[in-house]
C-alpha positions as CSV (number, residue, x, y, z in Angstrom):
1,M,32.8,-16.5,17.8
2,N,30.5,-15.3,15.0
3,T,31.1,-11.6,14.4
4,A,28.8,-11.3,11.4
5,K,25.8,-8.9,11.9
6,T,22.4,-10.5,11.7
7,N,20.2,-8.5,9.4
8,S,16.5,-8.6,10.2
9,K,15.6,-7.4,6.7
10,Q,15.2,-9.6,3.6
11,R,15.8,-8.4,0.1
12,V,12.9,-9.0,-2.3
13,Q,13.0,-8.1,-6.0
14,F,10.0,-7.2,-8.1
15,D,9.6,-6.8,-11.9
16,F,7.3,-4.0,-12.8
17,S,5.9,-3.1,-16.2
18,P,6.8,0.4,-17.4
19,E,3.2,1.5,-16.5
20,A,3.4,0.0,-13.0
21,L,6.8,1.6,-12.4
22,K,5.5,5.0,-13.5
23,R,2.6,4.6,-11.0
24,L,5.0,3.6,-8.2
25,E,7.3,6.6,-9.0
26,T,4.3,9.0,-9.1
27,M,3.1,7.7,-5.7
28,Q,6.6,8.1,-4.3
29,E,6.7,11.7,-5.4
30,R,3.1,12.4,-4.2
31,L,3.7,10.8,-0.8
32,E,7.2,12.3,-0.5
33,A,8.5,8.8,0.3
34,S,12.3,8.5,0.4
35,T,12.2,5.1,-1.5
36,K,10.0,3.0,-3.7
37,A,10.3,0.3,-1.0
38,E,8.7,2.7,1.5
39,V,5.7,3.1,-0.8
40,V,5.4,-0.7,-1.2
41,R,5.7,-1.3,2.5
42,D,3.0,1.3,3.2
43,A,0.7,-0.2,0.5
44,L,1.2,-3.7,2.0
45,K,0.1,-2.4,5.5
46,L,-3.1,-0.9,4.0
47,Y,-3.8,-4.0,1.9
48,D,-3.2,-6.2,5.0
49,W,-5.8,-4.2,6.9
50,F,-8.3,-4.5,4.0
51,T,-8.0,-8.3,3.9
52,Q,-8.8,-8.6,7.6
53,V,-12.1,-6.7,7.3
54,D,-15.4,-8.3,6.4
55,P,-15.6,-8.2,2.6
56,D,-19.3,-7.3,2.8
57,F,-18.4,-4.0,4.4
58,T,-18.4,-0.7,2.4
59,V,-15.5,1.7,2.3
60,E,-16.6,5.3,2.5
61,L,-14.6,8.5,2.2
62,Q,-15.8,11.7,3.7
63,D,-14.8,15.3,3.3
64,K,-13.9,17.5,6.3
65,E,-17.6,18.3,6.8
66,G,-18.5,14.6,7.0
67,K,-20.2,14.5,3.5
68,T,-19.7,11.2,1.7
69,V,-17.6,11.8,-1.4
70,F,-16.9,8.1,-2.3
71,R,-18.3,4.7,-1.5
72,I,-17.2,1.3,-2.7
73,P,-17.9,-2.2,-1.5
74,L,-14.8,-3.7,-0.1
75,K,-15.2,-6.9,-2.1
76,I,-14.6,-4.9,-5.3
77,L,-11.3,-3.6,-3.9
78,L,-10.2,-7.2,-3.0
79,S,-11.1,-8.8,-6.4
């Protein structure tokens, strides 16, 4: 009988430049994420969504009143 637990997670290791690590740590603090891995997982979800949308679309951010504050073609974000 096998009594070993099966782990559904897989460990992945990344090498970050000092600048990239600082960005990751800054994002972790700003997002109040408990771990750097949480930040990477959330970023991966967002990037996955972007890659499934038509690259000819435009991403637009609006303020609370609905005024456009930022627009960028999606293909720029994916290049």
